[in-house]
Wavefront OBJ file of the C-alpha trace (Angstrom):
o trace
v 0.000 0.000 0.000
v 1.351 3.434 -0.906
v 1.427 6.267 1.631
v -1.234 8.062 -0.388
v -3.554 5.029 -0.276
v -3.022 4.654 3.469
v -3.764 8.335 4.048
v -7.052 7.980 2.154
v -8.312 5.067 4.254
v -11.234 6.455 6.276
v -13.462 4.551 8.665
v -16.478 5.108 10.885
v -16.915 2.946 13.955
v -20.524 2.783 15.140
v -20.426 1.965 18.852
v -23.406 0.778 20.878
v -23.935 -1.088 24.130
v -25.245 -3.918 21.952
v -28.096 -6.386 22.232
v -28.371 -10.170 22.114
v -31.866 -10.006 20.572
v -31.316 -10.702 16.835
v -34.460 -8.965 15.575
v -33.987 -5.800 17.604
v -30.295 -5.760 16.598
v -31.407 -5.643 12.968
v -34.176 -3.084 13.525
v -32.374 -0.687 15.844
v -28.598 -0.984 15.418
v -28.105 -2.290 11.898
v -30.663 0.231 10.639
v -28.610 3.137 12.038
v -25.383 1.645 10.669
v -26.981 1.380 7.227
v -28.213 4.978 7.449
v -24.634 6.045 8.188
v -23.330 3.973 5.250
v -25.745 5.783 2.928
v -24.743 9.189 4.286
v -20.964 8.550 4.157
v -20.256 6.425 1.076
v -16.514 7.122 1.132
v -16.011 5.485 4.523
v -15.649 1.940 5.760
v -18.367 1.497 8.428
v -17.712 -0.961 11.252
v -19.609 -2.154 14.341
v -18.485 -2.356 17.973
v -20.334 -3.197 21.197
v -19.254 -1.926 24.608
v -20.992 -4.719 26.540
v -18.662 -7.652 27.064
v -21.631 -9.688 28.355
v -23.604 -9.197 25.149
v -20.524 -9.981 23.024
v -19.928 -13.199 24.972
v -23.581 -14.255 24.765
v -23.702 -13.828 20.975
v -20.388 -15.661 20.527
v -21.554 -18.616 22.616
v -25.039 -18.790 21.103
v -24.400 -17.914 17.452
v -20.662 -18.390 16.999
v -20.464 -14.758 15.838
v -17.624 -12.601 17.151
v -18.362 -8.883 17.524
v -15.495 -6.543 18.407
v -15.556 -4.402 21.511
v -14.473 -0.792 21.069
v -10.785 -1.527 21.775
v -10.602 -4.500 19.429
v -12.317 -2.569 16.652
v -9.848 0.315 16.857
v -6.883 -2.060 16.964
v -8.233 -3.796 13.870
v -8.587 -0.485 12.022
v -5.043 0.478 13.034
v -3.659 -2.872 11.851
v -5.470 -2.471 8.539
v -3.912 0.945 7.964
v -6.840 3.294 8.470
v -5.611 6.823 9.169
v -8.845 8.778 9.599
v -11.290 7.290 12.106
v -14.535 8.648 13.518
v -16.526 6.983 16.259
v -20.261 7.558 16.547
v -21.793 6.252 19.758
v -25.438 5.180 19.728
v -25.700 5.765 23.465
v -28.579 7.923 24.695
v -26.815 9.974 27.388
v -23.153 10.748 28.211
v -23.019 8.115 30.951
v -20.672 5.287 31.912
v -20.728 3.512 28.529
v -20.052 6.741 26.649
v -17.233 7.585 29.072
v -15.664 4.196 28.344
v -15.438 5.121 24.668
v -14.415 8.711 25.354
v -11.442 7.616 27.486
v -10.282 5.251 24.758
v -10.499 7.895 22.038
v -8.687 10.389 24.262
v -5.912 7.831 24.817
v -5.436 7.398 21.065
v -5.703 11.123 20.358
v -3.065 12.102 22.901
v -0.643 9.178 22.515
v 2.950 10.122 21.697
v 3.007 7.610 18.863
v -0.072 8.265 16.765
v -1.955 5.185 15.596
v -4.259 7.411 13.549
v -3.718 10.752 11.856
v -7.254 11.719 12.932
v -9.535 10.176 15.538
v -12.691 11.891 16.784
v -15.768 11.010 18.778
v -19.315 12.126 18.071
v -21.756 12.908 20.859
v -24.592 10.698 22.108
v -28.269 11.458 21.494
v -28.567 13.880 24.430
v -25.543 16.080 25.071
v -25.541 19.804 24.306
v -28.331 22.146 25.407
v -28.151 25.009 22.966
v -25.471 26.983 24.860
v -22.797 29.013 23.026
v -24.172 28.343 19.549
v -24.285 24.578 20.100
v -27.477 22.814 19.020
v -30.057 21.815 21.622
v -29.880 18.036 21.362
v -32.855 17.706 23.711
v -35.185 19.805 21.575
v -34.045 17.958 18.455
v -34.607 14.563 20.100
v -38.056 15.612 21.301
v -39.026 16.668 17.760
v -37.897 13.241 16.553
v -39.804 11.525 19.369
v -43.050 13.265 18.425
v -43.137 11.123 15.251
v -43.861 8.035 17.346
v -46.192 9.483 19.998
v -49.904 8.594 19.945
v -52.520 11.346 19.591
v -52.694 13.457 22.743
v -55.762 13.523 24.991
v -56.301 14.921 28.527
v -56.876 11.470 30.030
v -54.009 9.797 28.159
v -50.275 9.875 28.844
v -47.045 8.449 27.489
v -44.509 7.068 29.956
v -40.994 6.679 28.563
v -38.541 4.248 30.128
v -34.853 5.218 30.239
v -32.023 3.181 31.667
v -30.461 5.437 34.287
v -27.647 4.680 36.719
v -25.336 6.330 39.243
v -23.196 8.198 36.682
v -23.901 11.967 36.850
v -24.548 11.948 33.102
v -27.874 10.309 33.919
v -29.159 13.700 35.089
v -29.931 14.038 31.366
v -33.230 12.217 31.978
v -34.421 14.812 34.493
v -33.350 17.550 32.077
v -35.309 15.801 29.326
v -38.448 15.858 31.530
v -38.110 19.630 31.889
v -37.512 19.992 28.164
v -40.647 17.919 27.420
v -42.684 20.299 29.570
v -41.141 23.325 27.847
v -42.123 21.780 24.502
v -45.739 21.598 25.693
v -45.777 17.805 25.989
v -47.377 17.918 29.423
v -48.620 14.319 29.346
v -45.278 12.752 28.389
v -43.146 11.528 31.291
v -39.834 9.734 31.607
v -38.648 7.437 34.378
v -35.508 5.335 34.649
v -34.997 1.700 35.619
v -31.946 2.504 37.751
v -32.223 6.077 38.929
v -34.154 9.331 38.810
v -36.920 10.068 37.894
v -38.554 7.029 39.487
v -41.690 5.300 38.223
v -43.276 5.894 41.631
v -42.981 9.663 41.220
v -44.463 9.439 37.710
v -47.457 7.437 38.985
v -48.162 10.248 41.449
v -48.162 12.803 38.634
v -50.434 10.638 36.478
v -52.976 10.440 39.307
v -52.837 14.211 39.845
v -53.623 14.714 36.163
v -56.463 12.159 36.335
v -54.932 10.105 33.550
v -56.834 6.945 32.673
v -54.738 5.370 29.918
v -50.944 5.071 29.678
v -48.773 4.105 26.720
v -45.437 2.656 27.824
v -42.564 3.350 25.452
v -38.834 2.545 25.692
v -36.526 5.558 25.539
v -33.707 3.172 24.670
v -31.837 2.510 21.448
v -33.121 -1.072 21.389
v -36.269 -2.765 22.660
v -34.309 -5.574 24.271
v -34.023 -7.059 27.741
v -35.047 -3.958 29.720
v -38.050 -3.286 27.491
v -39.105 -6.955 27.555
v -38.789 -7.471 31.300
v -38.506 -4.222 33.281
v -41.026 -2.321 31.180
v -43.497 -4.777 29.654
v -42.970 -7.964 31.682
v -45.690 -9.853 33.513
v -43.835 -9.818 36.866
v -45.432 -7.609 39.508
v -42.440 -5.249 39.630
v -42.511 -4.407 35.902
v -43.681 -0.929 34.912
v -46.683 -2.406 33.115
v -47.776 -4.344 36.208
v -47.190 -1.416 38.572
v -49.206 0.966 36.391
v -52.026 -1.561 36.047
v -52.037 -2.095 39.822
v -52.317 1.695 40.237
v -55.518 1.612 38.181
v -54.356 2.669 34.728
v -55.200 0.995 31.438
v -51.813 0.212 29.887
v -50.687 -0.432 26.338
v -47.125 -0.901 25.138
v -45.271 0.628 22.187
v -42.560 -1.979 21.754
v -40.023 -0.328 19.465
v -36.529 0.987 20.235
v -35.449 4.498 19.249
v -33.211 2.991 16.578
v -36.313 2.230 14.495
v -37.244 5.912 14.371
v -35.759 7.367 11.159
v -35.712 10.864 12.674
v -33.551 9.518 15.533
v -31.302 7.811 12.973
v -30.877 11.197 11.278
v -29.739 12.717 14.585
v -26.883 10.219 14.861
v -25.917 11.011 11.266
v -25.923 14.734 12.119
v -23.768 14.171 15.214
v -21.287 12.205 13.125
v -21.256 14.930 10.487
v -20.438 17.412 13.265
v -17.563 15.219 14.464
v -16.092 15.040 10.964
v -16.372 18.825 10.520
v -14.710 19.535 13.891
v -11.286 21.227 13.615
v -8.401 18.765 13.945
v -6.519 18.248 17.179
v -3.842 20.790 17.886
v -5.892 23.703 16.546
v -5.156 27.041 18.158
v -7.563 27.824 20.982
v -9.656 30.927 20.695
v -9.078 33.119 23.742
v -11.504 35.078 25.819
v -13.834 32.202 26.733
v -13.159 32.413 30.444
v -11.045 29.227 30.599
v -8.107 29.549 32.957
v -5.633 27.040 31.564
v -2.473 28.937 32.509
v -1.166 28.604 28.995
v -2.250 25.034 28.346
v -4.550 24.289 25.461
v -6.564 21.092 25.889
v -8.267 19.738 22.832
v -10.713 16.867 22.772
v -11.631 13.905 20.669
v -15.186 15.172 20.474
v -17.270 16.185 17.506
v -19.199 18.986 19.149
v -18.570 21.605 16.485
v -16.730 23.917 18.905
v -15.336 26.072 16.118
v -12.125 26.979 17.899
v -13.285 27.012 21.521
v -10.724 25.855 24.024
v -12.003 23.383 26.586
v -10.482 22.008 29.736
v -10.814 18.597 31.254
v -13.278 15.863 30.267
v -17.055 16.311 30.200
v -18.996 15.016 32.973
v -26.063 3.414 29.788
v -26.719 1.023 28.716
v -29.141 0.952 25.833
l 1 2 3 4 5 6 7 8 9 10 11 12 13 14 15 16 17 18 19 20 21 22 23 24 25 26 27 28 29 30 31 32 33 34 35 36 37 38 39 40 41 42 43 44 45 46 47 48 49 50 51 52 53 54 55 56 57 58 59 60 61 62 63 64 65 66 67 68 69 70 71 72 73 74 75 76 77 78 79 80 81 82 83 84 85 86 87 88 89 90 91 92 93 94 95 96 97 98 99 100 101 102 103 104 105 106 107 108 109 110 111 112 113 114 115 116 117 118 119 120 121 122 123 124 125 126 127 128 129 130 131 132 133 134 135 136 137 138 139 140 141 142 143 144 145 146 147 148 149 150 151 152 153 154 155 156 157 158 159 160 161 162 163 164 165 166 167 168 169 170 171 172 173 174 175 176 177 178 179 180 181 182 183 184 185 186 187 188 189 190 191 192 193 194 195 196 197 198 199 200 201 202 203 204 205 206 207 208 209 210 211 212 213 214 215 216 217 218 219 220 221 222 223 224 225 226 227 228 229 230 231 232 233 234 235 236 237 238 239 240 241 242 243 244 245 246 247 248 249 250 251 252 253 254 255 256 257 258 259 260 261 262 263 264 265 266 267 268 269 270 271 272 273 274 275 276 277 278 279 280 281 282 283 284 285 286 287 288 289 290 291 292 293 294 295 296 297 298 299 300 301 302 303 304 305 306 307 308 309 310 311 312 313 314
l 315 316 317
């Protein structure tokens, strides 16, 4: 391979938590990967999962080996790719996103560069419209509206997010506020492992005298959490708890990855990552960052247009 050919080798790594459900993998992850292939025809598009458990389960059951994020980048390096962009399909900047972010930062700041360019796009919910950045929450809500049932005073939609102890999971509470600001007063979000809780949502539904609830996963895939925690027949599932509280419950059993407007958001975030100035660009001054002469650049595709940022920003699908 000539140096020119090596320099022209460009790849996109689509990174998700993963799922062991074959049908939902096709509908929610493969569909986004294919959308990215259509949008970026000059790039090799690869898949990586961050969940070692899911990877192991698929290997044992199907004999199919899926790379984790480290293996996928090593493979691209070995194959001579020089320009690499990672687009996470995570919903919030939580633990799984951080795992990828740390890896990209390691490659970006290594003394011996494995790649000429490596950048990371942002998850579904990240920026909030500050300093000329887009409001990812408003954009996601507009995409979500495509799949919401017709509104009525006695009807509500309850979205299920994952949640967790990582501070990035505060995104779900922010999303609730953003839903209210958008006038979607009968759309609520709770998380399986955090705040807001389903219990608090049930209280709000009763206050509003809601009679009928549509449960909907606010997850990339309608996999294990949607099947069991949301729609399961056990008494601790969201469906059972809502029914026990006196609501008529129906289930919208589709992951966000099936929503073409959500797919377009991931494409837009990737496009932003590719357009981001390369590492080592000169920081614009006057942004109130006190770095004492140090300029810290990131492996993030947030379209900062020359802003200088300090240390790192602080899910499973």
